[in-house]
Each structure stands twice: as C-alpha cells, then as structure tokens.
C-alpha positions in Angstrom: 63.8 32.7 70.0 65.8 35.5 68.2 63.8 35.1 65.0 60.2 34.9 64.0 58.3 31.6 64.3 58.2 30.4 60.6 55.6 28.1 59.1 55.7 27.0 55.5 52.3 27.0 53.9 51.8 25.5 50.4 49.2 24.1 48.1 50.3 20.9 46.4 48.9 18.6 43.7 48.6 14.8 44.2 51.8 14.4 42.2 53.7 16.8 44.4 53.7 20.0 42.3 53.2 23.5 43.7 52.3 25.1 40.5 51.2 24.1 37.0 48.1 23.3 35.0 46.4 21.5 37.9 45.8 24.8 39.6 43.0 25.7 37.0 40.8 23.0 38.6 38.3 24.2 41.2 39.1 22.1 44.2 36.0 23.1 46.1 37.9 24.4 49.1 36.4 27.9 48.7 39.5 30.0 49.8 40.5 27.7 52.6 44.2 28.2 52.0 43.9 32.0 52.2 41.7 32.2 55.2 44.0 30.0 57.4 47.0 32.2 56.9 45.8 35.6 55.9 42.8 36.4 58.1 42.4 37.0 61.8 40.0 34.1 62.1 42.5 31.7 60.5 45.0 29.4 62.3 48.0 31.4 61.4 47.4 35.2 61.8 50.9 36.3 60.8 52.7 39.6 60.3 54.3 38.8 56.9 55.0 36.2 54.3 58.3 35.4 52.6 59.0 34.4 49.0 61.9 34.2 46.6 62.5 36.3 43.5 60.9 33.9 41.0 57.7 33.7 43.0 57.6 37.5 43.3 58.1 38.0 39.6 55.3 35.5 38.7 52.8 37.0 41.2 53.6 40.7 41.7 56.2 42.4 39.5 55.4 40.6 36.3 59.0 40.4 35.2 59.4 44.2 34.9 62.9 45.6 35.2 63.9 48.2 37.8 64.5 51.8 36.9 68.2 52.1 37.7 70.2 55.3 37.8 74.0 54.9 37.3 76.7 56.7 39.2 74.7 57.0 42.4 75.8 56.6 45.9 73.9 55.3 48.9 74.8 54.9 52.6 76.0 51.6 53.8 73.8 49.2 55.8 70.1 48.5 56.0 67.5 51.0 54.8 64.4 51.6 57.0 61.4 53.8 56.2 58.9 55.6 58.4 56.1 53.4 56.9 54.5 50.8 59.2 52.0 48.1 58.4 50.0 45.3 59.9 51.4 43.0 57.1 54.6 42.8 55.2 55.6 41.0 52.0 59.3 39.9 52.3 61.1 39.1 49.1 64.6 37.6 48.6 66.3 39.5 45.7 70.0 39.2 46.2 70.8 40.2 42.6 68.5 43.2 42.5 66.3 42.2 39.6 62.7 43.0 40.8 61.1 46.0 39.0 58.7 47.2 41.6 56.1 49.7 40.6 54.8 50.3 44.2 56.1 49.7 47.7 53.2 47.4 48.4 51.5 44.3 47.2 47.8 43.3 47.2 46.8 39.7 47.6 43.2 38.9 48.1 42.0 41.3 50.8 45.5 41.6 52.1 47.5 44.8 51.7 51.2 44.4 52.6 54.3 46.7 52.4 57.4 45.3 50.7 60.6 44.4 52.5 63.6 43.3 50.3 66.4 41.0 51.5 69.7 41.8 49.8 73.4 40.9 50.2 76.5 43.1 50.2 77.0 42.3 46.5 73.6 43.8 45.5 74.4 46.8 43.3 74.4 50.4 44.6 72.1 51.3 41.7 69.5 48.8 42.9 69.6 50.0 46.5 69.1 53.5 45.2 66.1 52.3 43.2 64.6 50.8 46.4 65.2 54.0 48.3 63.4 56.0 45.6 60.5 53.5 45.8 60.5 53.9 49.6 61.0 50.1 50.0 63.0 49.1 53.1 65.8 46.6 52.7 67.9 44.4 54.9 71.5 43.4 54.1 72.4 39.9 55.2 75.4 38.0 53.8 78.2 38.8 51.5 77.6 36.9 48.3 74.7 34.7 49.3 71.8 35.4 51.7 72.6 34.8 55.3 69.1 33.6 56.1 69.5 33.3 59.9 70.8 36.9 60.1 68.0 38.1 57.8 65.4 36.4 60.0 67.0 37.9 63.1 66.8 41.4 61.6 63.2 40.9 60.6 62.4 40.4 64.3 64.7 43.1 65.6 63.9 45.9 63.1 60.3 45.2 62.2 59.0 43.3 65.2 57.9 40.3 63.2 57.1 37.3 65.5 55.3 35.0 63.0 56.1 34.7 59.3 54.8 32.5 56.6 57.3 30.9 54.2 55.7 30.5 50.7 58.6 30.1 48.4 59.5 27.7 45.6 60.9 24.3 46.4 64.5 25.5 46.6 63.8 28.2 49.1 61.4 26.0 51.2 64.0 23.2 51.4 66.9 25.5 52.2 65.0 27.0 55.2 64.1 23.6 56.5 67.8 22.4 56.2 69.0 25.5 58.0 66.6 24.9 60.9 64.6 28.0 60.1 61.2 26.4 59.4 59.2 25.3 62.4 56.0 24.0 60.8 54.6 22.8 57.5 51.0 23.6 56.5 50.2 21.6 53.4 47.0 21.8 51.4 46.7 18.8 49.1 44.5 19.6 46.1 42.5 16.7 44.5 44.1 17.3 41.1 47.2 16.3 39.1 48.6 17.1 35.7 51.8 15.0 35.4 53.9 17.9 34.2 57.6 17.0 34.2 58.6 20.7 34.4 56.6 22.0 37.3 58.4 22.7 40.6 58.0 20.4 43.6 57.4 21.2 47.2 61.0 20.8 48.2 64.1 20.7 46.0 67.8 20.5 47.0 70.5 22.4 45.1 74.2 21.5 45.3 76.1 24.1 47.3 72.9 25.4 48.9 71.3 22.4 50.5 71.6 18.6 50.6 69.4 15.6 50.3 69.8 14.3 53.8 66.2 13.3 54.9 64.2 15.4 57.3 61.3 13.9 59.3 58.0 15.6 60.2 55.5 14.9 63.0 51.8 15.1 62.1 49.9 17.6 64.3 46.5 17.7 62.6 44.5 16.6 59.6 41.4 18.3 58.2 39.2 17.8 55.2 37.0 20.1 53.1 35.3 18.3 50.2 38.2 16.5 48.5 40.9 18.9 49.7 43.1 17.8 52.7 44.9 20.1 55.1 47.9 18.6 56.9 49.9 20.3 59.6 53.3 19.0 60.5 56.0 20.0 63.0 59.5 19.9 61.5 61.8 17.6 63.4 65.0 19.5 63.6 
C-alpha cells in the first residue's frame, strides 16, 4: 500500500454527536479512548493523527491568526525540516489560517511535531510563516486537497505507516468516500444532549462527497462500565 493504514477513531454520544455539552459528563471509561490510540500498550500505536482546520483551531491554536510578512518569496514545492519525531500531528489547512505559536502540540502525555497539508493556492505569505515556525508542509492539489497524494507523501517523506483520522464529520466522510479509511474505531459515550447544532460522526458536502451508503463489518465489541468500544472494517 502506497499510503499509511488509516483508522478513524472518534467518541460519539448516543445521539450521534462528536462534540457538544454531552462531553462534560464523566463516562467512567477512565481515559480508554486515549490509551487505545496514543500509548504503546493500546490497540493502535500510531505515528501520527490527522485533523482538519476547525478541529485544530478548537484544540490547539485557539483561533489565533498567523504572523504574515508580505512581499516574501519561498521556493516551490514541499518544505521539510531536520526535525524528526516519534509522533506527528497532521493538519489540513489549505487556506493558510492557523496561527501556530509552536511547531508542536501536546495532547495528554503525547508530544507531536506539526505537519501542514496545503494546496498550490495556499499563499506564499503563509508558507513563509510555516518556514519561520520550522513547520514542514506538503503541497497536494491545486485548489482543493488531493488527499490520496497527501497520504502518499506522508508515507514517502515521513515514513508514516499508521495514521489516526480524527477530524470532523466532513473530513471523516470524505476520507471514507475516497477509500482512504480502512477502519473505524468508535467509542460510544453513555450520554446525549439533543443539540441540533453539534456535528455528527459523518457528514456529506455537495461537491466534496455524496450520500451513497457505505457498509461496515464489525470486528470487535468491548465494554467498560457504560461505554462501548466498537471496531469496524470499512467495506470499500
């Protein structure tokens, strides 16, 4: 396979939401979600995890704006640094909006270096910003992200063989529809809030993905207190 093995791991409420007020309830799982994907003892010891811009803004950059210098020039193509890490945080940011303050993120006990996925339309000013922050980036696609190319480059340039997909519903569904997601790891929290505005696990967007159904095959089911962990293979 010319790309990493990709599994989508998400926590979901009983009413199908992946964020919202329900997350304030202690589900009694005691860090189960984190351990299975982010520790060597877990089921999915991976080399990196992938999210979209909105998820990154909410969790890491806190909606800060990048420090752009105008009138700059940068070389064409991808930008690699000499930094190497056991773990990478990969962010899709095709419009160049994330205001990084560091070239790394900390999540629990996990320290990860940042990789940005851009397109040819991402501004020169933003590429210069990433270079000044010592953040490597990959160019994939002209106006929209060429996800298959981006995943291929992650394997070729960074040696990533297993990556967790932890995006919003739009990103998750687009990867499944493109045949880029091999497995779904779903933690169902014993809580709900009925919010009409919270994002769901999968969401189609016209022009990006369609609503043609996809089936899954159940691989395993585990329970801890009232939290359920389901593992599915994606039937491509």
